[in-house]
BAKEBA-504306 format. One line per 2 residues: number of its first residue (from 1); their letters; for each residue x, y, z of C-alpha. Coordinates in nm, 2 decimals. Layout:
BAKEBA-504306
NUM> A> X Y Z  ... $
***
This chain:
BAKEBA-504306
1> MT> -0.03 0.01 0.00  0.16 0.37 -0.10 $
3> EP> 0.23 0.58 0.19  -0.06 0.91 0.14 $
5> TE> 0.11 1.16 -0.04  0.07 1.54 0.10 $
7> ID> -0.18 1.64 -0.16  -0.39 1.36 -0.05 $
9> AL> -0.35 1.50 0.26  -0.49 1.81 0.14 $
11> LA> -0.79 1.69 -0.03  -0.90 1.50 0.33 $
13> KD> -0.83 1.80 0.44  -1.05 1.98 0.27 $
15> VR> -1.35 1.78 0.24  -1.32 1.74 0.61 $
17> GE> -1.36 2.06 0.65  -1.64 2.12 0.45 $
19> QA> -1.80 1.84 0.57  -1.77 2.07 0.93 $
21> DE> -1.94 2.36 0.76  -2.26 2.19 0.65 $
23> SD> -2.26 2.00 1.02  -2.21 2.35 1.18 $
25> HR> -2.48 2.51 0.93  -2.73 2.26 1.03 $
27> QS> -2.68 2.32 1.35  -2.68 2.69 1.32 $
29> QP> -3.04 2.63 1.18  -3.26 2.68 1.53 $
31> KP> -3.51 2.32 1.55  -3.85 2.50 1.59 $
33> ST> -4.04 2.38 1.86  -4.25 2.14 1.86 $
35> GA> -4.55 2.25 1.93  -4.42 2.58 1.67 $
37> QI> -4.36 2.24 1.43  -4.74 2.07 1.52 $
39> LD> -4.93 2.39 1.43  -4.74 2.47 1.09 $
41> LA> -4.90 2.12 0.99  -5.22 2.12 1.24 $
43> IP> -5.32 2.48 1.05  -5.32 2.41 0.72 $
45> AG> -5.41 2.02 0.81  -5.79 2.13 0.89 $
47> AA> -5.82 2.35 0.63  -5.80 2.01 0.42 $
49> LL> -5.97 1.80 0.61  -6.24 2.03 0.61 $
51> ID> -6.28 1.97 0.28  -6.57 1.76 0.19 $
53> PL> -6.75 1.87 0.55  -6.72 2.24 0.48 $
55> MT> -6.89 2.19 0.14  -7.16 1.93 0.30 $
57> LA> -7.25 2.22 0.53  -7.30 2.44 0.28 $
59> DT> -7.55 2.21 0.10  -7.72 2.15 0.41 $
61> AF> -7.71 2.56 0.51  -7.87 2.63 0.17 $
63> VG> -8.15 2.32 0.07  -8.25 2.38 0.45 $
65> HF> -8.25 2.77 0.46  -8.42 2.83 0.09 $
67> SD> -8.71 2.47 0.18  -9.04 2.53 0.32 $
69> TA> -9.04 2.13 0.44  -8.84 1.93 0.60 $
71> DQ> -8.93 1.72 0.32  -8.62 1.85 0.13 $
73> LA> -8.31 1.86 0.41  -8.42 1.51 0.51 $
75> GM> -8.40 1.34 0.17  -8.05 1.49 0.16 $
77> GS> -8.00 1.42 0.49  -8.05 0.96 0.41 $
79> AA> -7.85 1.02 0.18  -7.60 1.21 0.29 $
81> AL> -7.57 1.02 0.58  -7.53 0.68 0.35 $
83> LT> -7.22 0.85 0.16  -7.06 0.98 0.47 $
85> FS> -7.04 0.58 0.60  -6.95 0.49 0.22 $
87> FY> -6.65 0.78 0.15  -6.55 0.82 0.51 $
89> LF> -6.50 0.40 0.53  -6.21 0.41 0.31 $
91> NF> -6.01 0.64 0.45  -5.80 0.45 0.54 $
93> LC> -5.62 0.51 0.28  -5.52 0.85 0.48 $
95> TA> -5.50 0.74 0.75  -5.25 0.40 0.63 $
97> TT> -5.08 0.59 0.39  -4.97 0.84 0.58 $
99> PL> -4.75 0.67 0.83  -4.58 0.41 0.62 $
101> VA> -4.49 0.75 0.35  -4.35 0.90 0.64 $
103> AK> -4.10 0.67 0.81  -4.02 0.52 0.44 $
105> RA> -3.86 0.84 0.36  -3.78 0.94 0.75 $
107> SG> -3.53 0.62 0.71  -3.42 0.72 0.39 $
109> QQ> -3.59 0.50 0.15  -3.73 0.72 -0.10 $
111> DE> -3.75 0.47 -0.37  -3.99 0.31 -0.18 $
113> AI> -4.17 0.57 -0.05  -4.25 0.69 -0.40 $
115> AL> -4.32 0.31 -0.46  -4.63 0.31 -0.16 $
117> GG> -4.77 0.69 -0.28  -4.84 0.56 -0.63 $
119> QA> -5.00 0.18 -0.48  -5.18 0.40 -0.28 $
121> LS> -5.40 0.67 -0.60  -5.38 0.29 -0.79 $
123> LA> -5.60 0.15 -0.50  -5.81 0.45 -0.46 $
125> LS> -5.88 0.50 -0.76  -5.95 0.14 -0.81 $
127> LG> -6.21 0.13 -0.54  -6.37 0.42 -0.60 $
129> GL> -6.50 0.28 -0.93  -6.59 -0.04 -0.74 $
131> LT> -6.81 0.19 -0.48  -6.97 0.43 -0.78 $
133> VG> -7.11 0.12 -0.96  -7.25 -0.08 -0.59 $
135> LW> -7.38 0.28 -0.47  -7.62 0.33 -0.84 $
137> TF> -7.66 -0.07 -0.85  -7.83 -0.10 -0.48 $
139> RQ> -7.91 0.30 -0.44  -8.30 0.25 -0.36 $
141> PL> -8.24 -0.05 -0.08  -7.96 0.14 0.09 $
143> LT> -8.16 0.40 0.14  -8.44 0.24 0.22 $
145> LM> -8.19 0.09 0.51  -8.15 0.45 0.56 $
147> GT> -8.47 0.51 0.73  -8.59 0.68 0.40 $
149> GS> -8.95 0.44 0.38  -9.07 0.65 0.74 $
151> TG> -8.96 0.99 0.61  -9.24 0.97 0.33 $
153> PA> -9.24 0.92 -0.07  -9.11 1.25 -0.14 $
155> AN> -8.83 1.24 0.14  -8.71 0.92 -0.08 $
157> AY> -8.72 1.08 -0.41  -8.54 1.38 -0.30 $
159> AM> -8.25 1.15 -0.15  -8.27 0.96 -0.51 $
161> AF> -8.19 1.27 -0.67  -7.92 1.36 -0.47 $
163> LS> -7.71 1.03 -0.44  -7.74 0.97 -0.81 $
165> VR> -7.58 1.25 -0.87  -7.28 1.24 -0.52 $
167> AL> -7.20 0.87 -0.64  -7.00 0.95 -0.93 $
169> AA> -6.80 1.13 -0.73  -6.67 0.83 -0.53 $
171> PA> -6.32 0.79 -0.74  -6.24 1.17 -0.68 $
173> VL> -6.35 1.14 -0.30  -6.08 0.81 -0.27 $
175> SI> -5.84 0.94 -0.47  -5.80 1.30 -0.23 $
177> EA> -5.81 1.11 0.07  -5.54 0.90 -0.05 $
179> SV> -5.32 1.20 -0.21  -5.36 1.38 0.09 $
181> GV> -5.23 1.00 0.29  -4.94 1.09 0.07 $
183> LR> -4.88 1.46 0.15  -4.88 1.40 0.51 $
185> GY> -4.64 1.16 0.47  -4.36 1.40 0.33 $
187> LD> -4.46 1.66 0.58  -4.70 1.85 0.34 $
189> TK> -5.06 1.97 0.49  -5.03 2.34 0.30 $
191> TP> -5.06 2.24 -0.07  -5.41 2.12 0.02 $
193> IA> -5.55 2.46 0.19  -5.53 2.63 -0.24 $
195> IL> -5.68 2.34 -0.36  -5.94 2.34 -0.06 $
197> IV> -5.99 2.73 -0.17  -6.08 2.65 -0.54 $
199> AN> -6.35 2.38 -0.43  -6.50 2.56 -0.18 $
201> IV> -6.55 2.86 -0.39  -6.66 2.62 -0.66 $
203> NL> -6.92 2.46 -0.46  -7.04 2.77 -0.36 $
205> FL> -7.09 2.91 -0.66  -7.26 2.66 -0.81 $
207> DV> -7.48 2.67 -0.49  -7.62 3.00 -0.50 $
209> AL> -7.68 2.98 -0.92  -7.84 2.62 -0.87 $
211> IA> -8.02 2.64 -0.49  -8.08 2.98 -0.49 $
213> FA> -8.19 3.07 -0.80  -8.25 2.77 -0.98 $
215> GM> -8.43 2.65 -0.72  -8.32 2.25 -0.74 $
217> GP> -8.26 2.15 -0.41  -8.07 1.82 -0.31 $
219> MG> -8.00 1.79 -0.67  -7.83 2.11 -0.71 $
221> AA> -7.64 2.11 -0.37  -7.48 1.74 -0.53 $
223> IA> -7.40 1.89 -0.88  -7.21 2.14 -0.68 $
225> TT> -6.99 1.87 -0.49  -6.96 1.64 -0.71 $
227> TA> -6.79 1.96 -0.95  -6.59 2.07 -0.69 $
229> EW> -6.44 1.73 -0.55  -6.36 1.61 -0.92 $
231> IS> -6.13 1.93 -1.00  -6.02 1.87 -0.60 $
233> AG> -5.88 1.52 -0.72  -5.71 1.63 -1.02 $
235> LF> -5.51 1.95 -0.86  -5.41 1.68 -0.65 $
237> LG> -5.31 1.40 -0.92  -5.14 1.73 -1.06 $
239> VL> -4.95 1.84 -0.73  -4.83 1.46 -0.70 $
241> AG> -4.70 1.37 -1.06  -4.47 1.72 -1.02 $
243> RL> -4.69 1.92 -1.28  -4.82 2.10 -1.06 $
245> PA> -4.55 2.30 -0.79  -4.67 2.21 -0.42 $
247> AA> -4.68 2.45 -0.12  -4.45 2.31 0.13 $
249> GQ> -4.28 1.96 0.30  -4.02 1.76 0.10 $
251> LS> -4.21 1.65 -0.24  -3.96 1.92 -0.43 $
253> GV> -3.81 1.69 -0.71  -4.07 1.39 -0.66 $
255> SI> -4.30 1.25 -0.89  -4.59 1.04 -0.76 $
257> LP> -4.82 0.86 -0.99  -5.09 0.59 -0.97 $
259> AR> -4.98 0.19 -1.04  -4.96 0.03 -1.34 $
261> SI> -4.86 -0.28 -1.27  -4.98 -0.50 -0.93 $
263> PS> -4.68 -0.46 -0.74  -4.54 -0.80 -0.56 $
265> WI> -4.71 -0.93 -0.20  -4.38 -0.82 -0.02 $
267> DI> -4.41 -0.48 -0.14  -4.80 -0.41 -0.12 $
269> QP> -4.81 -0.62 0.22  -4.80 -0.27 0.43 $
271> LI> -5.01 -0.06 0.32  -5.23 -0.39 0.31 $
273> VA> -5.21 -0.48 0.67  -5.23 -0.15 0.71 $
275> SS> -5.55 -0.05 0.55  -5.80 -0.35 0.63 $
277> SA> -5.68 -0.29 1.02  -5.76 0.07 0.93 $
279> FF> -6.14 -0.09 0.65  -6.24 -0.27 0.95 $
281> RS> -6.22 0.06 1.23  -6.31 0.26 0.96 $
283> LV> -6.65 -0.01 0.92  -6.71 -0.03 1.32 $
285> LQ> -6.77 0.41 1.33  -6.93 0.40 1.05 $
287> LS> -7.15 0.18 1.06  -7.25 0.34 1.36 $
289> IS> -7.32 0.69 1.23  -7.52 0.59 0.97 $
291> AA> -7.73 0.34 1.20  -7.76 0.65 1.43 $
293> AA> -7.88 0.82 1.13  -8.13 0.52 1.04 $
295> MA> -8.25 0.58 1.36  -8.39 0.94 1.41 $
297> AR> -8.59 0.83 1.09  -8.70 0.55 1.26 $
299> GG> -8.74 0.66 1.56  -8.87 1.04 1.45 $
301> AD> -9.22 0.88 1.33  -9.30 0.77 1.69 $
303> MD> -9.19 1.18 1.86  -9.46 1.45 1.83 $
305> TG> -9.22 1.63 1.56  -9.23 1.38 1.34 $
307> AA> -8.93 1.12 1.14  -8.85 1.41 0.85 $
309> AS> -8.78 1.67 1.13  -8.63 1.42 1.34 $
311> VA> -8.36 1.29 1.03  -8.32 1.71 0.95 $
313> AH> -8.27 1.77 1.27  -8.01 1.43 1.32 $
315> QI> -7.81 1.57 0.98  -7.79 1.93 1.05 $
317> GI> -7.67 1.81 1.45  -7.41 1.47 1.25 $
319> QL> -7.30 1.82 1.04  -7.15 2.03 1.28 $
321> WL> -7.03 1.69 1.54  -6.85 1.62 1.20 $
323> LC> -6.71 1.98 1.17  -6.58 1.98 1.48 $
325> SF> -6.39 1.69 1.49  -6.24 1.73 1.12 $
327> FC> -6.08 2.06 1.35  -5.95 1.83 1.65 $
329> DS> -5.87 1.62 1.39  -5.63 1.85 1.27 $
331> LA> -5.40 1.77 1.51  -5.47 1.40 1.49 $
333> AA> -5.27 1.46 1.12  -4.98 1.65 1.25 $
335> SQ> -4.91 1.45 1.51  -4.93 1.11 1.29 $
337> GL> -4.68 1.25 1.03  -4.48 1.34 1.35 $
339> VA> -4.49 1.05 1.53  -4.42 0.83 1.22 $
341> DA> -4.08 1.09 1.15  -3.97 1.03 1.47 $
343> LG> -3.99 0.69 1.50  -3.85 0.66 1.15 $
345> RA> -3.53 0.85 1.28  -3.53 0.66 1.65 $
347> DR> -3.62 0.98 1.85  -3.79 0.84 2.17 $
349> GD> -3.78 1.24 2.29  -3.91 1.38 2.02 $
351> VL> -4.22 1.14 1.98  -4.34 1.23 2.37 $
353> DV> -4.29 1.57 2.30  -4.51 1.59 2.03 $
355> TK> -4.79 1.35 2.21  -4.79 1.52 2.55 $
357> TV> -4.81 1.85 2.32  -5.05 1.73 2.11 $
359> FA> -5.22 1.63 2.35  -5.23 2.02 2.55 $
361> YS> -5.33 2.23 2.23  -5.61 1.94 2.19 $
363> LG> -5.78 1.96 2.51  -5.77 2.34 2.44 $
365> LG> -5.91 2.28 2.14  -6.26 2.06 2.27 $
367> IF> -6.34 2.39 2.53  -6.31 2.67 2.27 $
369> LA> -6.52 2.48 2.05  -6.77 2.36 2.33 $
371> TL> -6.83 2.75 2.38  -6.84 2.84 2.04 $
373> LQ> -7.10 2.58 1.98  -7.25 2.69 2.32 $
375> VG> -7.29 3.04 2.22  -7.43 2.93 1.87 $
377> ES> -7.70 2.77 2.06  -7.79 2.98 2.35 $
379> TS> -7.78 3.29 2.04  -8.06 3.10 1.83 $
381> WL> -7.77 3.13 1.59  -7.72 2.81 1.47 $
383> FD> -8.10 2.74 1.46  -8.14 3.04 1.17 $
385> LF> -7.86 2.89 0.98  -7.97 2.56 0.92 $
387> TQ> -8.37 2.61 0.94  -8.66 2.78 0.98 $
389> DP> -8.86 2.43 1.02  -9.08 2.46 1.37 $
391> ST> -9.05 2.09 1.42  -8.68 2.06 1.29 $
393> RE> -8.54 2.35 1.54  -8.82 2.14 1.82 $
395> AL> -8.55 1.86 1.80  -8.22 2.00 1.72 $
397> SE> -8.26 2.19 2.10  -8.28 1.84 2.20 $
399> IL> -7.95 1.70 2.06  -7.69 2.02 2.05 $
401> PL> -7.65 2.02 2.42  -7.48 1.69 2.37 $
403> IV> -7.30 1.79 2.13  -7.14 2.07 2.30 $
405> LA> -7.12 1.85 2.58  -6.86 1.64 2.36 $
407> QP> -6.65 1.84 2.26  -6.36 1.81 2.49 $
409> LN> -6.37 1.41 2.46  -6.38 1.40 2.17 $
411> AL> -6.08 1.66 2.08  -5.84 1.42 2.35 $
413> VF> -6.02 1.10 2.17  -5.91 1.23 1.82 $
415> AA> -5.54 1.34 1.94  -5.52 0.99 2.03 $
417> DG> -5.58 0.85 1.74  -5.32 1.06 1.53 $
419> IL> -5.04 0.90 1.79  -5.15 0.61 1.73 $
421> QG> -5.17 0.59 1.39  -4.82 0.73 1.36 $
423> AN> -4.68 0.47 1.55  -4.85 0.23 1.31 $
425> EF> -5.13 0.09 1.59  -5.34 0.00 1.32 $
427> PF> -5.46 -0.39 1.44  -5.50 -0.23 1.80 $
429> QA> -5.71 0.07 1.67  -5.91 -0.19 1.52 $
431> KA> -5.99 -0.42 1.84  -6.05 -0.09 2.01 $
433> MA> -6.37 0.07 1.78  -6.51 -0.29 1.80 $
435> LS> -6.47 -0.28 2.14  -6.65 0.13 2.11 $
437> GL> -6.93 0.02 1.88  -7.07 -0.26 2.13 $
439> SA> -7.08 0.00 2.35  -7.24 0.24 2.18 $
441> VS> -7.54 -0.01 2.07  -7.56 -0.12 2.45 $
443> TF> -7.58 0.21 2.61  -7.88 0.27 2.32 $
445> VV> -8.07 -0.04 2.40  -8.03 0.08 2.77 $
447> LD> -8.16 0.42 2.76  -8.43 0.29 2.55 $
449> MA> -8.59 0.08 2.76  -8.50 0.29 3.05 $
451> AP> -8.68 0.55 2.96  -8.84 0.48 2.64 $
453> NV> -9.08 0.80 2.72  -8.72 1.08 2.65 $
455> DT> -8.72 1.06 2.31  -8.53 0.85 2.06 $
457> LV> -8.33 1.12 1.91  -8.14 1.17 2.30 $
459> HI> -8.09 0.82 2.29  -7.90 0.80 2.01 $
461> WT> -7.63 1.07 2.07  -7.58 0.95 2.43 $
463> AL> -7.47 0.66 2.24  -7.26 0.82 2.03 $
465> IA> -7.05 0.94 2.36  -7.03 0.69 2.49 $
467> LQ> -6.83 0.51 2.21  -6.59 0.77 2.15 $
469> AM> -6.58 0.76 2.53  -6.47 0.42 2.51 $
471> RG> -6.28 0.49 2.24  -6.11 0.74 2.45 $
473> MT> -6.02 0.47 2.79  -5.93 0.22 2.49 $
475> SL> -5.63 0.50 2.34  -5.49 0.55 2.67 $
477> YK> -5.43 0.17 2.78  -5.19 0.20 2.46 $
479> LV> -5.05 0.49 2.50  -4.89 0.42 2.84 $
481> DR> -4.81 0.03 2.80  -4.52 -0.01 2.89 $
483> SG> -4.42 -0.24 2.60  -4.52 -0.04 2.32 $
485> PI> -4.43 0.22 2.15  -4.57 0.55 2.34 $
487> NL> -4.52 0.43 2.67  -4.58 0.78 2.73 $
489> LA> -4.53 0.80 3.11  -4.15 0.66 3.03 $
491> DK> -3.86 0.92 3.05  -3.69 1.03 2.76 $
***
């Protein structure tokens, strides 16, 4: 072996010097606080998560405000509940994709992260097409299950018209879910804000034109939302393909396209395993929400206000519930990406910092949302916004206090969800959701037998709160589990 020359020594010194300079430069860049990182992701994530519920909320407000009877809102409510079940049943395309992509990216496996993103997009488009066919083929039997037989032929006709159009958006909605999951995996929650603005402007413009001026009611609302969602899907796919600029994150120079070939089982196994567990979890949750809507229709037949008013009130209540939940889920989205990123880097200190900070922020957010809803109830602003029908207002007044009281609990539950999803604890969450669904059913049955004179709608919403309470308890158990990935009570 030859001895190193003086030139070699000088070159080595230069290389070490450059590396030291780069290291010093990185160290000189102050690391944002955990709270700042969470808010930097959570605020835009909150906007992105609101893309569908905000449009549905606008549709509900327009249809309710410009109709003289409860039939239009009741019909749209039953169909919207079915669509909520159908679309959000596949939200695993987002929740399962995010931690898998984030972990691969954080550990330096860029090609694997890109491949996972493409697989998620292909899966979303395929499932969306199948969902459209299923909803179209079985739309009347499905609506009957949702209770439209109890709300009358007029409400059923409105539900059929609404569902027939909105079902066409299934591939768009599912591809949006997958796209958001990929973007979160690259710690980009800002790009969807621009897409959200475009989508809601389109939806609002069409709501005004088709509902307020053309008087198309639920059909106009369906056309408006479906159009906006397809525009959103196209923009998301354009960003991931690298043809449109991303607003933030680590997506620069990356092109992610739907996979055109069937990957091997080894390659797709992580996505399928996580997705199947998340799918079951979503199934139980959406079955609970949809069953609540169906029970509102059937139980309302025995109420003084009537079935149509019961469904209309439940539709307004569930939209408020979902809107608040999506605000809470913004913090969950941030924690999901940051926890997965920290675990990918094997940084336990960051995992604990993110977990504790997210819980603190979530509690504050839950109290704020409860206060906001309480003000809306006490001033009657929420009633005036959504309906002029006296029967619907009476039914709504019975469940609004429950929705207000549930907000702090909801916020903490969503925070725990995001943390456990970031730790890839999907199988545990599926089991926990099954237990939570059972607790909700048990609560409803007991209340219905013990207090038959109380309106069914109150029992339904009490059962939904019981579901959230059990979700919270099971999540807490896993978070403090000493053998788990978080172990919240341990030292850093």
